[in-house]
C-alpha positions as CSV (number, residue, x, y, z in Angstrom):
1,M,41.5,9.9,-24.9
2,G,43.9,7.5,-26.7
3,I,45.7,6.7,-23.5
4,I,42.3,6.0,-21.8
5,L,41.2,3.6,-24.5
6,V,44.5,1.7,-24.5
7,S,44.1,1.4,-20.7
8,I,40.5,0.1,-21.1
9,R,41.7,-2.6,-23.6
10,K,44.4,-3.8,-21.2
11,N,41.7,-4.6,-18.6
12,I,39.2,-6.0,-21.1
13,W,37.6,-8.8,-18.9
14,R,37.2,-6.5,-15.9
15,N,35.6,-3.9,-18.0
16,L,33.3,-6.3,-19.8
17,A,32.0,-7.6,-16.4
18,I,31.4,-4.0,-15.2
19,T,29.7,-3.1,-18.5
20,F,27.3,-6.1,-18.4
21,Q,26.2,-5.3,-14.9
22,I,25.5,-1.7,-15.7
23,I,23.6,-2.6,-18.9
24,L,21.4,-5.1,-16.9
25,G,20.7,-2.6,-14.2
26,T,19.9,0.2,-16.7
27,I,17.5,-2.1,-18.6
28,V,15.5,-3.1,-15.5
29,L,15.4,0.5,-14.3
30,S,14.4,2.2,-17.5
31,Q,11.8,-0.5,-18.4
32,A,10.1,0.0,-15.1
33,L,10.3,3.8,-15.3
34,S,8.9,3.9,-18.9
35,N,6.1,1.6,-17.9
36,Y,5.4,3.7,-14.7
37,R,5.2,6.8,-16.9
38,Y,2.6,5.1,-19.1
39,F,0.3,4.5,-16.2
40,I,0.8,8.1,-14.8
41,A,0.2,9.6,-18.3
42,T,-2.9,7.4,-18.9
43,K,-4.4,8.4,-15.6
44,Y,-3.9,12.1,-16.4
45,K,-5.3,11.7,-19.9
46,A,-8.4,9.9,-18.5
47,E,-9.0,12.7,-16.0
48,T,-8.9,15.3,-18.8
49,L,-11.7,13.4,-20.6
50,I,-14.1,13.1,-17.7
51,E,-16.7,15.7,-16.7
52,S,-16.8,16.5,-12.9
53,N,-19.4,14.9,-10.6
54,V,-20.1,11.9,-12.9
55,Y,-21.0,8.5,-11.4
56,D,-21.7,5.0,-12.6
57,L,-24.7,3.8,-10.7
58,S,-26.1,0.4,-9.9
59,Y,-28.7,-1.1,-7.6
60,T,-27.5,-4.0,-5.5
61,N,-27.8,-5.9,-2.2
62,K,-25.7,-4.4,0.6
63,S,-23.8,-7.7,0.7
64,H,-22.3,-8.1,-2.7
65,N,-20.2,-11.3,-2.4
66,E,-22.3,-13.7,-4.5
67,I,-22.6,-17.4,-3.7
68,G,-24.5,-19.3,-6.5
69,N,-27.7,-17.3,-7.0
70,H,-27.6,-15.7,-3.5
71,D,-25.3,-13.3,-1.8
72,M,-23.5,-14.0,1.5
73,N,-26.6,-13.3,3.5
74,G,-28.7,-15.7,1.5
75,Q,-30.6,-13.0,-0.4
76,D,-31.5,-13.4,-4.1
77,T,-28.9,-11.7,-6.2
78,I,-29.8,-8.8,-8.4
79,S,-28.9,-9.3,-12.1
80,P,-26.7,-6.6,-13.6
81,Q,-29.5,-5.6,-16.0
82,E,-32.0,-5.2,-13.2
83,G,-29.4,-3.2,-11.1
84,V,-28.9,-0.8,-14.0
85,N,-32.7,-0.4,-14.7
86,V,-33.6,0.3,-11.1
87,A,-30.7,2.8,-10.8
88,L,-32.1,4.5,-13.9
89,K,-35.5,4.9,-12.3
90,F,-33.9,6.5,-9.3
91,I,-32.2,9.3,-11.3
92,K,-35.0,10.0,-13.8
93,G,-36.8,13.1,-12.7
94,D,-34.2,14.0,-10.0
95,N,-33.6,17.7,-10.5
96,R,-30.1,17.3,-9.1
97,V,-29.1,15.3,-12.2
98,E,-28.0,17.3,-15.2
99,K,-27.5,14.4,-17.7
100,I,-28.1,10.7,-17.8
101,G,-25.5,8.7,-19.7
102,L,-26.4,5.2,-21.0
103,E,-24.2,2.5,-22.5
104,S,-25.8,-0.3,-24.4
105,G,-23.3,-3.1,-23.8
106,G,-20.2,-4.1,-25.7
107,Y,-20.7,-6.5,-28.6
108,V,-18.2,-8.6,-30.4
109,F,-19.5,-9.5,-33.7
110,K,-18.3,-11.8,-36.5
111,Y,-19.0,-11.2,-40.1
112,A,-21.1,-13.7,-42.0
113,D,-19.9,-14.8,-45.4
114,D,-23.3,-14.1,-47.0
115,E,-23.8,-10.6,-45.5
116,K,-25.7,-8.6,-48.0
117,S,-26.4,-4.9,-47.9
118,S,-27.2,-2.0,-50.1
119,K,-24.4,-0.1,-48.4
120,P,-21.0,-1.5,-47.5
121,I,-20.6,-3.2,-44.1
122,L,-17.8,-1.8,-42.0
123,K,-14.7,-3.4,-43.4
124,S,-12.1,-5.2,-41.3
125,K,-9.0,-7.3,-41.8
126,I,-10.2,-9.6,-39.1
127,Q,-13.6,-11.2,-38.6
128,S,-14.3,-10.1,-35.1
129,I,-14.8,-6.4,-34.0
130,D,-15.7,-5.0,-30.6
131,V,-18.6,-2.5,-30.7
132,T,-19.7,-0.2,-27.9
133,A,-22.7,2.2,-28.1
134,Y,-23.3,5.3,-26.0
135,N,-26.1,7.8,-26.0
136,K,-25.3,11.5,-26.8
137,E,-25.2,12.6,-23.2
138,L,-22.6,10.0,-22.3
139,T,-20.4,11.1,-25.2
140,E,-20.5,14.5,-23.6
141,M,-19.6,13.2,-20.1
142,Y,-16.6,11.3,-21.5
143,N,-15.1,13.1,-24.5
144,F,-13.4,10.5,-26.6
145,K,-10.2,11.9,-28.3
146,V,-9.6,11.6,-32.0
147,K,-6.4,11.9,-34.0
148,K,-8.2,12.5,-37.3
149,G,-11.7,13.7,-38.2
150,I,-13.9,15.1,-35.4
151,S,-15.1,14.0,-32.0
152,F,-18.7,13.3,-30.9
153,S,-19.0,16.6,-29.1
154,D,-17.9,18.5,-32.3
155,Y,-20.2,16.5,-34.4
156,F,-23.3,17.0,-32.3
157,K,-22.7,20.8,-32.1
158,V,-23.4,21.1,-35.8
159,N,-25.4,18.0,-36.7
160,N,-28.7,16.8,-35.3
161,D,-29.6,14.5,-38.2
162,D,-31.0,11.3,-36.6
163,K,-30.7,9.4,-39.9
164,L,-26.9,9.3,-39.8
165,I,-25.4,7.9,-36.6
166,P,-21.8,9.1,-35.8
167,I,-19.2,6.4,-35.3
168,L,-15.6,6.6,-34.2
169,I,-13.3,3.8,-35.3
170,S,-9.9,2.5,-34.2
171,E,-6.7,3.1,-36.3
172,E,-6.7,-0.5,-37.4
173,L,-10.0,0.0,-39.2
174,A,-9.1,3.3,-40.7
175,G,-7.3,2.0,-43.8
176,D,-10.4,0.3,-45.1
177,N,-12.9,2.8,-43.8
178,P,-12.1,6.4,-44.7
179,V,-13.5,9.2,-42.5
180,G,-16.8,10.4,-44.0
181,S,-17.8,6.9,-45.2
182,I,-21.4,5.8,-44.7
183,V,-21.5,2.2,-43.6
184,K,-23.8,-0.4,-41.9
185,L,-23.2,-2.9,-39.2
186,P,-24.0,-6.6,-39.6
187,Q,-27.6,-7.4,-39.0
188,K,-26.8,-9.5,-35.9
189,V,-25.5,-6.3,-34.2
190,D,-28.0,-3.8,-35.6
191,P,-31.2,-5.5,-36.8
192,R,-32.5,-2.2,-38.0
193,Q,-29.5,-1.8,-40.4
194,K,-29.2,2.0,-39.7
195,D,-26.7,4.2,-41.6
196,Y,-23.6,5.1,-39.7
197,K,-21.2,7.9,-40.6
198,I,-17.5,7.5,-39.7
199,I,-16.6,10.9,-38.3
200,G,-13.2,10.2,-36.8
201,I,-10.3,7.9,-35.9
202,L,-9.8,7.4,-32.2
203,D,-6.5,8.4,-30.7
204,S,-5.1,5.1,-29.3
205,S,-2.9,6.9,-26.7
206,Y,-6.1,7.9,-24.8
207,P,-8.0,5.3,-22.8
208,L,-11.5,4.3,-23.7
209,L,-14.2,4.6,-21.1
210,S,-14.4,0.8,-20.7
211,Q,-10.7,0.7,-20.0
212,I,-11.1,2.8,-16.8
213,Y,-12.8,-0.2,-15.4
214,D,-9.8,-2.3,-16.1
215,M,-7.2,-1.5,-13.5
216,A,-4.3,-3.2,-15.4
217,M,-5.0,-1.4,-18.7
218,P,-4.0,-4.5,-20.6
219,G,-4.5,-3.1,-24.1
220,R,-7.2,-2.3,-26.6
221,P,-10.3,-4.5,-27.3
222,N,-10.1,-7.2,-29.8
223,D,-6.5,-6.7,-30.9
224,G,-7.3,-3.0,-31.6
225,Y,-10.3,-3.6,-33.9
226,F,-13.1,-1.7,-32.4
227,C,-15.6,1.1,-32.9
228,I,-17.7,3.4,-30.7
229,I,-21.2,4.5,-31.7
230,G,-22.7,7.8,-30.7
231,S,-26.2,6.3,-30.3
232,L,-27.7,3.4,-28.5
233,I,-28.4,0.2,-30.5
234,N,-31.0,-1.2,-28.1
235,D,-32.4,-0.8,-24.6
236,D,-30.2,-3.4,-22.9
237,Y,-28.1,-1.1,-20.8
238,A,-24.7,-2.2,-19.5
239,H,-24.1,0.9,-17.5
240,V,-26.0,4.0,-16.4
241,Y,-24.2,7.2,-15.5
242,A,-25.5,10.4,-13.8
243,K,-23.9,13.8,-14.1
244,F,-24.9,15.7,-11.0
245,K,-24.9,19.4,-10.6
246,D,-21.5,20.7,-9.4
247,D,-23.0,21.9,-6.0
248,V,-24.6,18.5,-5.3
249,S,-22.9,16.3,-2.7
250,R,-22.4,12.6,-3.6
251,D,-22.8,11.5,0.0
252,E,-26.1,13.4,0.4
253,V,-27.5,11.9,-2.8
254,K,-26.4,8.4,-1.9
255,K,-27.9,8.7,1.6
256,D,-31.2,9.7,0.0
257,Y,-31.2,6.9,-2.6
258,D,-30.2,4.2,0.0
259,K,-33.1,5.3,2.1
260,R,-35.5,4.8,-0.8
261,A,-33.9,1.5,-1.8
262,G,-34.8,-0.2,1.5
263,A,-32.9,-1.7,4.4
264,D,-31.1,-4.5,2.6
265,K,-30.5,-2.7,-0.8
266,E,-28.4,0.2,-1.9
267,I,-27.4,2.3,-4.9
268,Q,-23.7,2.1,-5.6
269,F,-21.9,5.2,-6.8
270,F,-18.6,4.7,-8.8
271,G,-17.1,8.1,-9.5
272,L,-15.3,8.2,-12.8
273,N,-12.6,10.5,-11.5
274,D,-12.1,8.1,-8.5
275,M,-12.0,5.2,-10.9
276,A,-9.3,6.9,-13.0
277,E,-7.2,6.6,-9.8
278,T,-7.3,2.8,-10.2
279,L,-5.2,3.2,-13.3
280,L,-2.3,3.9,-11.0
281,L,-2.6,0.5,-9.1
282,P,-0.3,-1.3,-11.6
283,A,2.2,1.5,-11.2
284,S,3.0,0.4,-7.6
285,E,4.3,-2.9,-9.0
286,K,6.6,-0.9,-11.4
287,V,8.0,1.0,-8.4
288,Q,9.3,-2.3,-7.1
289,Y,11.2,-2.9,-10.4
290,I,12.6,0.7,-10.3
291,F,13.9,-0.3,-6.8
292,Y,15.3,-3.6,-8.2
293,G,17.1,-1.8,-11.0
294,T,18.6,0.7,-8.7
295,I,19.8,-2.0,-6.3
296,I,21.5,-3.8,-9.2
297,L,23.3,-0.6,-10.1
298,I,24.2,0.0,-6.4
299,L,25.6,-3.5,-6.1
300,T,27.5,-3.0,-9.4
301,S,29.0,0.2,-8.0
302,F,30.3,-1.7,-5.0
303,G,31.8,-4.2,-7.4
304,V,33.3,-1.4,-9.4
305,I,34.9,0.1,-6.3
306,G,36.5,-3.1,-5.3
307,T,37.7,-3.9,-8.9
308,V,39.1,-0.5,-9.5
309,L,40.9,-0.4,-6.1
310,A,42.5,-3.8,-6.8
311,S,43.4,-2.6,-10.3
312,I,45.1,0.5,-8.9
313,V,47.4,-1.7,-6.7
314,K,48.3,-3.9,-9.7
315,R,48.9,-0.8,-11.9
316,K,51.4,0.8,-9.5
317,P,54.3,0.1,-11.9
318,E,52.3,1.6,-14.8
319,F,51.6,4.7,-12.7
320,G,55.2,4.8,-11.6
321,V,56.3,5.0,-15.3
322,R,53.8,7.8,-15.9
323,V,55.1,9.7,-12.9
324,A,58.7,9.2,-14.0
325,I,57.9,10.9,-17.4
326,G,56.2,13.8,-15.7
327,A,52.6,12.7,-14.9
328,T,51.1,14.1,-11.7
329,K,48.5,12.5,-9.3
330,S,45.8,14.6,-10.9
331,N,46.8,13.2,-14.3
332,I,46.5,9.6,-13.0
333,Q,43.1,10.5,-11.4
334,R,41.8,11.9,-14.6
335,L,43.0,8.7,-16.4
336,V,41.1,6.5,-13.9
337,M,38.0,8.8,-14.0
338,G,38.1,8.9,-17.8
339,E,38.1,5.1,-17.9
340,L,35.1,4.9,-15.6
341,M,33.2,7.6,-17.4
342,I,33.6,5.9,-20.8
343,L,32.6,2.5,-19.3
344,F,29.5,4.0,-17.6
345,M,28.5,6.1,-20.6
346,F,28.9,3.3,-23.1
347,S,27.0,0.9,-20.8
348,V,24.0,3.1,-20.0
349,T,23.7,4.0,-23.7
350,I,23.6,0.4,-24.7
351,G,21.3,-0.4,-21.8
352,L,18.8,2.3,-22.9
353,L,18.9,1.3,-26.5
354,I,18.2,-2.4,-25.7
355,S,15.4,-1.4,-23.3
356,R,13.8,0.9,-25.9
357,L,13.9,-2.0,-28.5
358,M,12.3,-4.4,-26.0
359,S,9.5,-1.8,-25.4
360,G,9.0,-1.4,-29.1
361,M,8.6,-5.1,-29.6
362,S,5.4,-5.2,-27.4
363,K,2.2,-5.4,-29.4
364,I,0.4,-3.5,-26.6
365,P,1.8,0.1,-26.1
366,T,2.4,0.3,-22.4
367,Y,5.6,2.3,-22.4
368,I,6.3,5.9,-22.7
369,W,9.9,7.0,-23.5
370,D,10.7,10.6,-22.8
371,F,13.4,12.8,-21.2
372,Y,12.0,11.8,-17.8
373,V,12.8,8.1,-18.3
374,I,16.1,8.7,-20.0
375,G,17.2,11.5,-17.6
376,I,16.4,9.6,-14.4
377,S,18.0,6.4,-15.7
378,A,21.2,8.2,-16.8
379,G,21.2,10.4,-13.7
380,I,21.1,7.5,-11.3
381,V,23.9,5.8,-13.2
382,F,25.9,9.0,-13.2
383,V,25.6,9.5,-9.5
384,L,26.7,5.9,-8.9
385,M,29.6,6.4,-11.2
386,I,30.8,9.4,-9.1
387,I,30.3,7.4,-5.9
388,S,32.3,4.5,-7.4
389,A,35.1,6.8,-8.4
390,I,35.6,8.6,-5.1
391,P,37.4,5.8,-3.2
392,S,39.8,5.2,-6.1
393,L,40.6,8.9,-6.4
394,L,41.2,9.1,-2.7
395,R,43.5,6.1,-2.9
396,I,45.5,7.8,-5.7
397,T,45.8,11.0,-3.6
398,K,47.5,9.0,-0.8
399,M,50.1,7.4,-3.1
400,N,53.7,8.5,-2.7
401,P,55.1,9.5,-6.1
402,V,58.6,8.2,-5.0
403,D,57.2,4.8,-4.2
404,L,55.4,4.7,-7.5
405,V,58.6,5.4,-9.4
406,H,60.2,2.5,-7.6
407,G,57.1,0.3,-8.2
408,K,56.2,0.0,-4.6
């Protein structure tokens, strides 16, 4: 080992250049892999939360590209509220529907300085909080995960008290609002000033229902300050969902609904499981960066081959001295291989550490670091190290020991 380290120091500039290139390739590769893993894991987690045969329904014109107040065929556009209300009428009374899920739109409220209440208002370190409300049936269709306390489904199993409305809060709100607290929302959000019971803290590693609609999964609402209510605040629905019986065909229902809707209208069906697939769309971009990182490392390996081969020619006198004192070709091969192994191991370790630090600096957690990311990154570098070493080892095999001793 001492001999290898001395040899590395003798070729410091060559080795620094190799190290820099390997570190760069490792950073690009591992960053892309860890980001790719995030989207894969998020999709899988979303699928575990969704009941089967659940669809987000809306009533629309068959031509949806809107121009001003008309679609591309000149028909009056249907407002989102009207589209949801008409879709709701279609599924009410349909014996093929098991549950009807309702979302009363997302609100972003700001606290008023003079907010007065007999019970404490939900506390926050910032003035703006995102609030989304779902009816009980929808909380069963999409089972929000909690890391502390209980979920909606567990709460509703043992509690039917309409006086207390369950609410799940984000981790950012948990410090000022302990689980079990009874709070109110500002009057501008809930004019009736109902009592809300904080039953749990949401697990931020699982996506919210609203995030399934966002293909890029950019992060959590309102810088992480948000809450989800297990009861509707008002009758202004943002989305209506239908949970159909398992033996019901989506295509059959859509055909029936479209026939009832009329020639120029339709009921759109957005399957939640299908929508979970959209979480993978950004992953395709990350595959490109995995490719770029691998290309950098491949190009680096070609540079390593050329550099090491040139170094072997220059080091013939050194090798000759080693042969003269009893070294064999295999000893010289081990020396060269040891140098490469130390360079590659050092470089990939530094590259992974830098990449991990870069990921940790992101305010939005969109990276997953596990043995998959570390193993593939290190594995690709190891394979390229072996490939880089083969030409040099073959060159040493062809050397004539007598010529080496004479410095030829």
